[in-house]
N, C-alpha and C positions, 0 to 999 in steps of 0.2 A: 504494500500500499504505500502510495506517495505521501510527502509530507502535506500537500495541500489536502489530499483525501482525509488523512488523519485530523487535521485541523477543522474540517467541516463537521466533525464529530462533537466538537465543543461549541456551545452557544452561550452568548451573553445576552439576556432579555430581561430588562428591569421589571417585567411581569413574573419573572421566575426567580425565586430565592434572592430577591431584593437586587437582581442584576450581577449576581456572582456567576462565574463561569460554571457551567454544568455539562454533563453528558447529554447530548441531544435527545430529547424524547423522554428525559428523566428530570428528577429534582436532586439528582446525586451530584453534589459539588466537586469540582477539581481539588479543591483545598482538602476535602475529606479523605479523597483517594490518596493524596500526597502524604498526608498525615499518618493514615493506616501503614502505608509503605515503609514510611520513616521510623515508625515503631515496630517493624519487623513483620508485619503481615506480608504474606505472599500473593502473588496475583491469583494462585488457585483459590487461596481463602478468600480473596475479595470476590471472586466470581461465585463462590459458594454462598457467601453473605448477601451478595447482590446479584441474583441469577438472571437479572434483565440487562447485565452488562457483559461484554466479551473482551477478549485479549486487546483487540484493536481500540477499545475504549479506554483501557489502562495506558496504552502506548500513547493515544492522543492526549490523555491527561498530562503524562510525563513531558511530552514534547511542548504541549502549551505551556506548562510551568517553566521549562528551559527557555522557550522564546520570550516569556514575560521577564525572566531573570536577566536575560541578555540586554534588555533595553533599560534595566534599572539604572538609575543615576545615584552616585555618591556624592555627597557633598561634605567637605572636611568642616569640622566644628571650629 
């Protein structure tokens, strides 16, 4: 799957979860997926806990987070 196809799996809509990025067609925030992975949950566990997502959704969340961080600006104090 291409980068563009993966990123289409993430939507930002002010009417859904107050505009937080979510997996398309769900109310599952990218933030939650990132947090669960950070605490050691595996993609297999995520798919078991949230059977409506697939591996491509998890990859899309990771890619979206990486793209957002790439454009983060750091200001010296």
